[in-house]
N, C-alpha and C positions, 0 to 999 in steps of 0.2 A: 505494499500500500504506499504511494506516495501522496504528500500533502500538495494539492495543487492551488496555487494562489487564486485568492477570490477575487474576481475582477468587478472594478467599481460599476455603479450604475451606467448603463448607457442613455444618455438624456436626448430627448427630443432634439433639445436646443443644439447638441453637437451634430447628431445626424444630419438637422438640415443647413447649419453651418459646412457641414463637410460637402454636402451637394452643393451649395451656392459656391464653395471655392473651386469643386469642378466645373461648375459653368463659367466662374469668370476667367479659368484657365483656357475653356474652350473659346470664349470671345477675344482673349487678350492675346494668348500664347498661338491657338491655331485660326483666328481669324474668323470664325463661323459669326453671320449674322444673327441678330437678334431674333427675329423670327424664326431660324432654325433651333432654337435652343427651347427645351422644355422648363417648365415651370418647377420649382422645387417641390411645391407638393403634388407634382404631377407624378413624381417617383416616391416619395414619400408617402403620401395617402393613396398610389395607385389611381390617380384619378384619371391619369390619360398616358397609359403606359405605352401608347402607340406611337406619342410624341416622343419618349424616352428611346424608341428605338429609331426613329427617323433622325433624331440628334446623332446616337452615335453611328449611323449609316452616313449622314454626312461628315461625322468626324474621321471614319474610314477612309473616306475619298481625299482627304487635305495631303497635302504634298510632304507633310513632315511624317503623317502618319504612313504612308507608303514608303517613304526613305527608309523606313524602319523595318521593312518588310511585311507589314500586315496587309491581310487580303481584303479589300475593300467588299463590301458588301451592300445592296443585292448586288450582283453581277449583272444582272438584267433589268429592265424596268418592270416592275409587278403591278398589279393593279390593286388600288387599295379600296375596293368597294366592301370589304368586309371589317366593320367594326367590331374586331376581336375584343381589342383592350379596352374601348369605353367602357364604362360602367363597373371597372373591376372594384372601384372605392366601394360602391353600393352593395355588391355582392361579399366583399369582405366584412363590410358592419352586418350584413346578416347572416352570414354563415362562421364566421371566424369562432373559434371555441374562444371561450371566456376568459379561460387562463393562459391563452396562446400571447407571448410576446414576439412579435414579427421582428423586432430588433435587440432580441436578446443575445447576450454573450454566446458565442459556439467554442468549445475546448477543441483546440489540435488535437488529431489523432496521434500524432509524433513528437518527438522533441529530439533534434539533432544534437541538442547540447547534451542531452543522456548517453547517447553513445560515443560522443567524444570522452564523456567523464568515464563510462565502462571501459572503454579502450585504454585511456591514460593510467587507470586504478587496477587494471589487471594484475592479479598474484599469480603466484605457481601453486599449481593445485597439489595436493599431497598425494601419495600412492593410495591405490585402491585398498590395501590393507590395512590402513590407518582407520580406526573405529572411534576415536577420541573426537567426535562433532563439535563439542564444547571448544577444545583447544584450538581444533581449526579456526573456529570463529574468532576466538581470541586472538590469534595469528591475523588472522585478514584483516582485523580493527587496526591491528599495529603496522600492517605492510601498507595498506591504503593510508593509512596517516601518513607514512614515510613518505609514498608516491605524491600524495596531495600537496606535503610541505616542500618537496622536490619541485613540483609543477609552479609553486609560487615562487620559488628560487629562481627558476628559468625565465618566469615571466619579467622580475625585478632586474636580473643580470642580464638577460639576452634583449629585451623589448625596453624597459623603461629607463634604464641608464644610457644606452645608446639613443634614443629617442628624445633626451633631453636638449640636445644638440639641434634637432630638426622643428620641435614643436615649442610653441609658446606655454608659458606656465600654464595659461587656462585650459589650452586643449590636455596638457600633460594632465591636469586635475580631472577633466572630462572623462577623460578614456581610461585613466588607472585608479580613478576615485581615491580609496583608502586601501589599496593592495598593499603598501608597504607595512601598514599597521597589521594585516592579516597575516603577513609574514612571522613579524614578530611575534603575535599572538601564537601562531601556531608551533614555531621554533620552541617557545617554552612548554606547549602543551605536550607535544612531542616529546620530550624530554622526562616529563612528568609521566606519560603514559608508559613510557619505556619502563620508568622505576615501577609503576602500580603494575604492570605485567611481568615484571621479574621478580626474582626471589623464590619462587615455587609456591606463590600464595594465590595461585588459580585466579588471579584478577578482582580477589576481594578489596581492593583499593580502588577500584574502579568507579562505584556509585560516589563516593566524595568526592573524586576527581571531578566528574561531568556537573554533580551540582556546584561545585566551587567555579568552574568556568561557564556556567548558563548565561551569568549576565555579562560575562567578558564575551560572548559569543553575538551579543547584540549589535556588534558591529557589523555585522551582516546585514542588519535592517538597512544602514546607508548604502551599503554595496548594492546589495539586491534592486533596492528602490530604482539607484541610477544605471546599472547595467546594460539595460535595453538602449537607452539615450545613448550609453558609451559606444555601442557598436553602431547606432548609427552616424555618431560623429565622425567615426572610425571610417564609415563608408564614405563619408563624403569628402574626407582628406585624403583618402586613397584614390582618387580622382586625378591628382596629382603624381606623374608620371615619377618624379623623383622620388617623392614617398613612399609609393608602389614598391619601388625597387628597392628602397632601403627596408620596408618592412619584409620584403621576400628573402632578401639576405640575413636579417633578423630571425628568421623563421627557419632558415638553412643551418644557422648555427645553433640553435636551439633544439630544433629536432630532427635534423635533416627534411625540413619541409614537408613533413606529415602533417603538422596542426598550424594554423595561421593564429596570430596575436587573437582574432575576433574569434576563432574556436576556441582559445584558452581563457579568454575573459567569461566565458560562461560555467566553468569549470568551479569556482568558489560557491555557485550559487545551488549547484547540484551537490556539491557535499554537505553543506550545512544541513540540507533536507536529507540527507543517508544516515546520520549519527542515530536515530531513533530506530530506521531497520535495521541498524546492526545490533541494537540493543533488544529489539524486540527477539531477534533469532536466539540472542544470546540467553535471554529469559526462558524461552522455552527448553533450552538444552539444559539450564541448570537445575538439579535434582533436590539440591538443599533448600528446603521451605523458607528459611529465615534469610539465605542468601538471595533467593531468589526475590522475594520481597524488597529487599534493599535494593536490587537492580531495578526493580519495578517503578523505584521513586526516582530512579535515573533516567528510566524510559519516559516517564512522566514529564520529567525536567525536558529533555530534549524534544519531546512533542511540542510541549510548551513555547519552546523557544522555534520551533519550526512553524507554529502557527502564527507566534510573536512576529517574525520575519516577512510571513507573506501578509502579515496585517499591517505591516508599516510599508510596504511596498503597494498596498490596496489605497492606503491613506494618501499615500504621495500621489498617486494616480489621482485619485480625488479633489486634492488639492490643485494640481493641474487645470483638471476639469473647471473647478469653481473660480480659478484665474481665469479662464477662456471665457468663462461666463459674466465673471465680473468687469472685464474689458469691454462687453458690448454692452452693459448698463449705465445708463445715465442718471443721474439724482441719485446714487447709491452710494453714499460715502463709506458707511461701515463695510469692513471686510465679510463677506459672506461666510466664509470659514466660523464665525462667531456663532451662526446659528447652526451649525452641525454639519452633516452629511446632507447630499441632495437625495431625495426620496423619487420624485416625479416632476416632469415639467410637460408642459403643453397649452394648447388653444383652449381657453373657455369663455364663459360669459358671465359677467357677475352685475349684480344690484347690491345697491346698499340701504340704509337707513336714510342717508343724506341725499343718494340719487336712485330714485327707484326703479329707473327705467335700464332695461340690459344694455351692457355695452361689452364689445370686443376686447378681449384682455389676453394675455399671456402670462401664466403661473409660474413657479419655480417654488415648489415645495422643499424645506428642509427641515432637521429635527424640531427648529425651533420655530419657526416663522414661515409664512407665505409671502411672498415676494409677487406682487400684481403690478404688470407691466402694460405699457402698449406700444405695439410695434412700429418703429420708425425706419422704415428699408430694412436694412442688416442689424441696426440695433434697436435697443429698447429702451425706452422711460418708464423710470421708477415712477408708480403712481400711487402706491401704498405696500406698507409693511405690517402685515397680521400677526401680531405676536400670539402664539398659540397659546403661552401660558395665561393667557386672559381671555381664551375663547373656548365655548365647548361646541360639540359637533352633533348636531341633530339631522338627522336623516328625512328629506323629503318625502321619502315612499313613493308609492304609485299614484300619481296625480291623473286627472282627467285628460291631461296632454301626453300621457305616457305612450309609446311608441313612436313619436314625433321626434325629428333631431332637435336638439337643444333643449328637449323637455325633460331631462333629467337632474335632479337638483337635489343639494342638501344645503344646510345651512351653518355658519359658524356665528354663534350668539357671544356676545361682549358680557363676560362676566360681571361688569360695572355697569352696562346699559348704556353704553354710548356708541359702538358702531357695529352694528349685524351686516353680514354678508350673506347673500344667497348665491351659490355657484350654479352655473348650469353647463352640462356636458352634451357632446353631441350624441352618443350612444348608452345603453345601458352598460355595454361592457367596459366603456371608459370611465362611467361615472363608479364603478365596483372597483376599478383599479385605483383610483382618486382615493376614493373611500378608505380601504384597505391601507393605504399609505398615510393616510391623517391619522388613521387609528393606531398604526405602528408608530407614528412621530408621538402623539400624546400617550403612548404608553412609556415613550422613553423619557420624557416629560415629568409625568406623575407614575412610575412604576409601581408596581405591587409590593408591598413590603418597604415604601420610602421612608416611613414614619415607623417601621418596627422597633419595639425595645427602646424607644425613647430616641432615636436616630431622627435626623433630617438630612433625606441623603438627596443629591441634586446633583445632575452631570456636571462633569469636570474635567478639564484638560490638564493632566500631569506633565510637568516638564521634565522631571527626572524618573528614570525607571522605577515604577511602583509595583508591587506585588499585593494582591485582593487580600484583607485582613481575615476571610473566612477560607478559602480554599489553598491560599499561598502561591495560586499560579499569578503569571504577570499579567498586567493590564496592558492589552495589547494595541499598537497604533500609535498615532502621532498627536490626534487632538480628540478630546472627548471618549478618552479610552474607557471610561467607566464613571462609577459615582464615589462622592467623597460626602461625608458627613459635614455640615457646617457647623456642628457643633464640638464633636471630638476628633474631625479630620480624619475618620478612619476611610479607607479605599476600599473599594468593592467592585466584583461586576454586577451587572444587573440582576443575573439569576442567583446569586449569593447574598442579595439584601436581606434576606430571611434570615440568615445562618451567620451573623457578624456577632451575635451578642449584644448584653446591655451596653448604650450608649456611656462612655467616660463621664460624660458630663451631665447625665442624668440628675435631677434633684440637686442642683449645685446653686440654686437661689437666682436663675435666670429671670424669674418673674418679677425681680426689682425695678424699680421705674426709674432709678437715677443714682447718682455719686454725688456726695456733697448737696448742693443745691438742687437736683434734680434735671440739671440740663443737659447729663449724657447718661447713657444705658452702658452695662459691663458688656454688652454684644457690640464689636465695632466692627469696620471693614478697613483693612488696609487700602488708601488712596494713592500712596507712591511707593517706588521701590525702594528699601533700605537694606544696605546690604552690610551694615554693622559701622560703618564711617560717616561721620566721628561718631567714636564709640559714646554710650551714656554715661553719665558721673559712675563712679565706682561704688556707690553707696547704693544706688538704685540695684542695678542687675548688671549681670552680660548681655550684648547685644542679642536682639530677636531680630532676625533677618526676615523679610517678608517681601512678598511679592504683592501687586495692585490684586485686591479681590479677595486675599486672604481674610477669613473672619477671625478674630481674636475676642478675648475677655480681657477689659480693661480692670485690674485690680487696685492701681493706686494711679489717681490722676487730678490734678488741678487745674482750672480751665485757665490759669495764668502762667503755670509751668509748662516748660521747653519739652521736658521729658515725661514720658507717663511708663507706668509698668503694666504689661500685658503679658497674656499668655494663649498658648496656640498647643497646649499639649507639655510644652517647658513652660519656662518663665523666664523674662527679660525686659530690658529697656527698648525704648522706640520711641522716635519724635512724636509728641503731643498734635504737632500738625500735619503729620503722615495720616492719622486715622480718624474715622469718622463713621459714624452709622450708614448702614445700606442707604443708598440713595442719598446722600448728604452731599451738598455741591460747595460748602465750605463759606468762607466770607464772598460773596459774590452780590454784584447790583442787579437791578433788572435786566439792563442789556446784554451781560455775562449770560444770564439764564435764558436769555430768548436765544441765543446763540448756540446755548447745549441742547436745546430742545425742539429748535426748527427742523431739523431734519427726523425726529421721531415722529410717531403715529398720535393720534389722538389719544388721550389717556395717560402719557407720560408725564412724571412730573420728579421734581426734586425739592428737597428744604435747603433754604440757604441761609446763611448767617448776613442780617443787612451791615453793609458797611458802615453806615453812616451811624448805627447804635449797636454794638456787638452784643447787647444783652438782649436783644429781639430776633426773632426769625419770622422767615416768611415761606410760603409753598408758592412755588411756580408750576402750574401744568397748562398741557396744551390740550383746547378744547376748541372743534370746529376749527383748525386751522391756525388759531391765535393762541399766543401764550398768554394766560390769565395770572395774576398775581394777589396772593391772598395774605394778608396780614395774620400772623399767629400773636394774639394779645395773652399778656400773664397778668395776673394778680392774686394775691392770697396762696401763690403756690400752686395754681390751677392753671390749665393752657386751654384757650379757646379759638376756634376759628368762627363758631355762630355763638349767638347768645344761650341757644339752646343745650348746650353740650359741653361738659366740661372734662379734662382728661388731668391727672395726677403727674403723668410724665410727658414729655415731647415725643415719647414715641408709646405705642400701645400694641398688645400683641394681635388684637383683631379689629377690624373695620367693623363700628355699628352699622347694623342692618340699615338703620334711617338716616345715616350720616351724610349720604349722597343726597337724599332728598331735601333735608338741610340747607345743604349748600347750593342745588339748584333751585331752592324757592327763594333764595337771597340773590340769585343772580349773577352767582361767581364760579359757576363751573362745577366739575366734578372730578374726581382723583381717579386714575385707573392704575398703571404700575410706575415703579419708579424711573429713574432716567438709565441708571445702569444696569439693572435689572430688576423683576419683579420680585417684592416682599410680602411677607403674609401680613403685614400691618400698615399702616399709614404714619406719617410723620404728622 
């Protein structure tokens, strides 16, 4: 069994972009007139496949195509009376299986890189009389590791070093990636592997060795993510005759010309995906139950490594997709990656609370948001960003219009009652696919067991290598790898949330309303990076290094002091001005708040400290496209935004049900979600 890399989502947007790139090349490079070109949707939706064939026929008759040896078609004039291809779109709408995905990924049947790996790693087979298969397995593990390390040596000695004089530093890094780091890693690993297999121990030292090197082997994440791009860049550079001859010379010195550099670059990716197969065979051949169990631990570690490497590779492809989409979006200042992975995209019609009539739109659904756009040529203008965390899904069901195109609907209901959306889809099958993806996205935001045992788990992007608190396996990928409790910072897989155990911060007095005079809550969020420089005063504590978005508990704080004592599992000093409650904008006047909220959707808000009077606060919120400002009044230790309701602290645990109604009656707008990310309370 081989671990196959999981392909990222193939988006409608990228398919259409590729089709339009082809059409542009037909016009610009081959000189095809516009009336000879099919439309992008003629191919994508199979609206007029006859037009597609006509374009390809015209292309085959161009001088460039014929100079390359392509046979033009048709060879004779043919009668075009039969409307064979028209109406295929309707046939697909009516007959396609609901679960079919016409643009799904297809796995290749073979892999030349695997053949190259097997050839390079071929080891001597023992005589037929040898019956100790387990010993043979151990020998194969050692011998293939020796061959592999020799291959890395050959790449560095015969290709990397000589080519430094021919390629730019940028091209060197693009092609060889981190192969020198891999070589140093495997030199050390091979030495320890030989020691573990020597001395007659029968490989008893193998399990701790693989467990020790598991995280070190994560270097392969970068290599495997970039090796395909390295091969493409090498192909481009090889069009230069001088470099091609130099590569052939290097290959001749390395292995008598049997394997090119392109061949050898594929070997590391094959090797890292083979360790679990070798260990799997070793487990089968180990009779001792205790030793077999220890080997299973090493096997699980290498399986986890292989899956992690594949997930890093997939996430890097996903980030490239998101970058491609972002470049075509106007009025979208936020990075799409902050909204998670793409789920689905395509044409739809939209109506909303403010605009009842249906309008044609293009939607990009990600884990955390629906980006609604209007197409303008080959680019898109962002019209709205729907925060899924503040919306509920309601299926429109089978209405009287069902059966007609664009009559298949479901609703996105704003939990704050600000802006509801109704989405219309062309066919029942399309609606079903979008509905399923919305449900998956919402299950990622609000997973089962997210609040189990006192935890408050949220999707989180981990910068460092992190293992799940429950199963001890790696959190895989490069962004939003899993979940982290905002209280005790415990990391976990989605499927492990119910098995993490009791939250370490449960029952620690989090319900307190303030410190000192009540201006602050213990639960704060880091607003600036702090690496420990400058250090806090020695009497306070060692520095506590935080990144923006980290949640901490303030244990010692005075508003006038520059340094506060905070804790995030440990305890240390942190600049007081670099933390604030979630959604806190700091000292900010109206103009700054309006700049921060302008790109956000309706309902976004922040709390700010007024510059003119630092003891006073205000709420700035976006409502119906405008930023409104509400003064927070304080008297007798109580905080008010209306006369009807007072609060003991500046932050409360839950927003009262009638709070929005009181605000709206006073004509001051309403509050949805904070500027940075939604919280469970209001300021």
